[in-house]
C-alpha positions in Angstrom: 11.1 -56.5 -11.7 12.1 -59.4 -9.5 9.3 -61.1 -7.7 6.6 -59.6 -9.9 4.7 -61.6 -12.6 4.8 -59.8 -15.9 2.8 -60.1 -19.1 4.6 -59.3 -22.4 3.1 -58.2 -25.8 5.5 -58.2 -28.7 4.9 -56.0 -31.8 6.7 -55.7 -35.1 6.7 -52.4 -37.1 7.8 -53.2 -40.6 8.7 -50.5 -43.0 8.3 -51.7 -46.6 8.6 -50.2 -50.1 10.7 -47.2 -51.3 14.0 -46.9 -49.6 13.0 -49.3 -46.9 13.1 -52.1 -49.4 16.9 -51.9 -49.2 16.8 -52.2 -45.4 17.7 -48.6 -44.7 16.0 -45.3 -43.7 17.3 -41.7 -43.5 18.6 -41.5 -39.9 16.6 -38.4 -39.0 13.4 -39.7 -40.4 13.9 -43.0 -38.5 14.6 -41.1 -35.3 11.5 -39.0 -35.6 9.4 -42.0 -36.5 10.7 -43.9 -33.5 9.9 -41.0 -31.2 6.3 -41.0 -32.7 6.1 -44.7 -32.1 7.2 -44.3 -28.5 4.7 -41.6 -27.7 1.8 -43.3 -29.6 2.4 -46.5 -27.6 2.8 -44.7 -24.3 -0.5 -42.8 -24.8 -2.3 -46.0 -25.9 -1.0 -48.3 -23.2 -1.7 -45.7 -20.5 -5.3 -45.2 -21.7 -5.8 -49.0 -22.0 -4.7 -49.6 -18.4 -6.3 -46.6 -16.8 -9.9 -46.5 -18.0 -9.4 -44.2 -20.9 -7.3 -41.6 -19.1 -5.4 -39.7 -21.7 -2.0 -38.1 -21.3 -1.2 -36.0 -24.3 2.4 -35.6 -23.3 3.0 -39.1 -22.1 6.5 -40.4 -22.3 5.6 -43.6 -20.3 2.6 -45.5 -19.3 1.6 -46.3 -15.7 1.5 -50.1 -15.4 3.7 -50.9 -18.4 7.2 -50.5 -19.8 8.0 -50.3 -23.5 11.3 -51.7 -24.8 12.8 -51.8 -28.3 14.8 -54.8 -29.4 17.9 -55.0 -31.6 17.1 -54.5 -35.3 16.8 -57.5 -37.5 19.2 -58.0 -40.4 17.9 -57.9 -44.0 14.9 -55.7 -43.6 13.9 -52.4 -41.8 11.7 -53.2 -38.9 11.4 -52.3 -35.3 10.5 -55.0 -32.7 8.9 -53.6 -29.6 8.0 -55.4 -26.4 5.4 -54.0 -24.0 5.7 -55.4 -20.5 2.6 -55.1 -18.4 3.3 -55.1 -14.7 1.5 -57.6 -12.5 -1.1 -55.3 -11.0 -2.2 -54.0 -14.4 -2.2 -57.4 -16.0 -4.2 -58.9 -13.1 -6.8 -56.1 -13.4 -7.4 -56.8 -17.1 -6.8 -60.5 -16.9 -3.6 -62.4 -17.7 -5.3 -64.7 -20.2 -6.9 -61.9 -22.2 -4.6 -58.9 -21.8 -2.6 -59.5 -25.0 -5.6 -59.9 -27.3 -7.4 -57.0 -25.5 -4.4 -54.6 -26.0 -4.1 -55.4 -29.7 -7.9 -54.9 -30.0 -7.7 -51.5 -28.2 -4.7 -50.4 -30.3 -6.4 -51.3 -33.5 -9.6 -49.6 -32.5 -7.9 -46.3 -31.3 -5.2 -46.1 -34.0 -7.6 -46.9 -36.8 -9.8 -43.9 -35.6 -6.7 -41.7 -35.4 -5.7 -42.4 -39.1 -9.3 -42.3 -40.5 -9.9 -46.1 -40.8 -12.9 -47.1 -38.8 -12.7 -50.3 -36.7 -14.9 -51.7 -34.0 -13.7 -53.6 -30.9 -13.8 -57.4 -31.3 -13.0 -58.6 -27.8 -15.5 -58.6 -24.9 -12.9 -56.7 -22.8 -12.6 -53.7 -25.2 -16.3 -53.7 -26.1 -17.0 -53.3 -22.4 -14.3 -50.7 -22.1 -15.8 -48.8 -25.1 -19.2 -48.7 -23.4 -17.7 -47.3 -20.2 -15.3 -44.7 -21.5 -16.7 -43.5 -24.8 -16.5 -40.8 -26.2 -12.8 -41.4 -25.7 -12.0 -41.9 -29.5 -12.1 -38.2 -30.3 -9.8 -37.3 -27.4 -7.5 -40.2 -28.3 -7.3 -39.2 -31.9 -6.3 -35.7 -31.0 -3.7 -36.9 -28.5 -2.3 -39.3 -31.1 -2.2 -36.7 -33.9 1.3 -35.4 -33.4 2.9 -38.7 -32.5 1.2 -40.3 -35.6 2.6 -37.5 -37.8 6.1 -38.3 -36.4 5.5 -42.0 -36.9 4.7 -41.3 -40.6 7.9 -39.3 -41.1 9.6 -41.8 -43.5 6.4 -42.0 -45.6 6.3 -38.2 -45.8 9.7 -38.2 -47.4 9.0 -41.3 -49.6 5.3 -41.7 -50.3 5.9 -45.2 -51.8 6.8 -46.5 -48.4 4.3 -48.3 -46.0 4.5 -49.2 -42.4 2.8 -52.4 -41.3 1.9 -53.0 -37.6 2.2 -56.7 -37.1 1.2 -59.1 -34.4 3.7 -62.0 -34.3 2.3 -65.2 -35.7 -1.1 -63.6 -36.5 -0.1 -61.1 -39.2 -0.7 -57.4 -39.9 -3.2 -55.5 -37.8 -2.9 -52.0 -39.4 -1.2 -50.5 -42.5 0.0 -46.9 -42.5 0.7 -45.4 -45.9 0.5 -42.1 -47.8 -3.3 -42.1 -47.4 -3.1 -42.3 -43.6 -0.3 -39.7 -43.7 -2.6 -37.2 -45.5 -5.3 -37.9 -42.9 -3.1 -37.1 -39.9 -1.6 -34.0 -41.5 -3.9 -31.3 -40.3 -4.4 -27.8 -41.6 -5.5 -24.6 -39.8 -8.9 -24.3 -38.1 -11.6 -23.0 -40.4 -13.5 -19.7 -40.0 -16.4 -19.8 -37.6 -19.3 -21.8 -38.9 -22.5 -20.5 -37.3 -25.9 -22.0 -36.6 -24.9 -25.5 -37.5 -27.7 -28.0 -36.9 -26.5 -31.0 -34.9 -27.7 -33.6 -32.4 -25.3 -34.9 -29.8 -24.7 -38.7 -29.8 -22.0 -38.9 -27.1 -20.8 -36.3 -24.6 -18.5 -36.4 -21.5 -19.2 -33.3 -19.4 -15.9 -33.8 -17.5 -13.5 -34.0 -20.5 -15.6 -31.7 -22.8 -15.2 -34.2 -25.6 -18.1 -35.8 -27.5 -19.6 -36.6 -30.9 -22.5 -35.1 -32.8 -24.3 -35.8 -36.0 -23.5 -32.8 -38.3 -26.5 -32.2 -40.6 -24.2 -30.3 -43.1 -21.6 -33.0 -43.3 -24.3 -35.7 -43.0 -22.1 -37.8 -40.6 -21.1 -38.1 -37.0 -18.1 -36.0 -36.1 -16.0 -35.7 -32.9 -16.0 -32.4 -31.0 -14.4 -30.7 -28.1 -15.5 -27.6 -26.2 -13.7 -24.3 -26.3 -12.7 -22.9 -22.9 -15.4 -20.2 -22.8 -18.4 -22.5 -23.4 -20.8 -21.7 -20.5 -22.4 -24.1 -18.0 -25.8 -23.4 -19.6 -24.5 -24.3 -23.0 -23.0 -27.5 -21.6 -26.5 -28.4 -20.3 -27.9 -28.0 -23.8 -25.4 -30.6 -25.1 -26.5 -33.0 -22.4 -30.2 -32.3 -23.2 -29.5 -32.9 -26.9 -27.9 -36.3 -26.1 -30.8 -37.3 -23.8 -33.4 -36.3 -26.3 -31.7 -38.2 -29.1 -31.4 -41.3 -26.9 -35.1 -41.2 -26.2 -35.9 -40.9 -30.0 -36.9 -37.2 -30.0 -34.1 -35.9 -32.2 -32.6 -33.4 -29.9 -31.5 -30.9 -32.5 -29.5 -27.8 -31.4 -27.5 -25.1 -33.1 -23.8 -24.7 -32.5 -21.1 -22.3 -33.7 -17.9 -24.3 -34.5 -14.4 -24.0 -36.0 -13.6 -27.1 -38.0 -10.2 -28.8 -38.0 -9.5 -30.3 -41.4 -6.6 -32.5 -42.7 -4.5 -32.4 -45.9 -7.3 -34.3 -47.8 -9.9 -31.7 -46.7 -11.7 -34.1 -44.3 -13.3 -32.6 -41.2 -11.4 -34.4 -38.4 -13.2 -32.7 -35.5 -15.0 -29.5 -34.5 -14.3 -27.1 -31.8 -17.6 -25.9 -30.3 -17.6 -22.1 -29.5 -21.3 -21.6 -28.7 -24.5 -23.6 -28.2 -28.1 -22.5 -28.5 -31.6 -24.0 -28.9 -33.3 -24.2 -32.2 -35.8 -21.2 -32.3 -39.5 -22.1 -32.5 -41.1 -21.8 -35.9 -42.9 -18.4 -36.5 -46.6 -18.4 -35.9 -48.8 -18.9 -39.0 -49.9 -15.8 -40.9 -53.5 -14.8 -40.3 -55.9 -15.4 -43.1 
């Protein structure tokens, strides 16, 4: 836009192996993958520029435009340019916005495909501390776009898709393993009286994370629509107790969402209750 200073970030998405080694893809698979790429980048760029605000049906990002460049001869790759508008770039900082965006993308996309990564730049580490637990919500928002982005790999499991930062190399590799991770199955039957303690919780969004005693790891959760205000207070109590070193164990009823590998990707909380006190000792 004339008269406005822009900041550009160029990205290369390189399909390799299988049919892509000949520099071609099935046209339908390529179109679906490109749509998934567009939606994934729009969701990510918008969240990056807007304090973790997530648009699940985003077609564009406030504060940025996303362009695709002409394909290169001799390989199958897509070159994408994200143009951050002056106001957005100034808020983040012109000198750091490119590195911060790449860091934010690696952090959120890695979580979405089951490959943990931690922010490495001060900008994104500070953002993580302000907006967490956004990862669970981001992963759910990116789930369908990521399935579309993996479409060529779904047809040809020997193919990979590398996400490259020009001159600095590959940031993330998508393959058949990450395809299986983002390919979800139906929700499980209700799991009752699951012992957890909440580690992160956003009362406004209804998303959070808890340590699942049965899975023995931390899992993202979101609340079902009928969870009551009293039950929400118990989630906050659990997080506060845990942060103060008192455990904060509660019982929840959940439906688990699993992927094609059988991994629990997240839990949908249907009910919350306190752990009942232990029975009184038997008289002698």
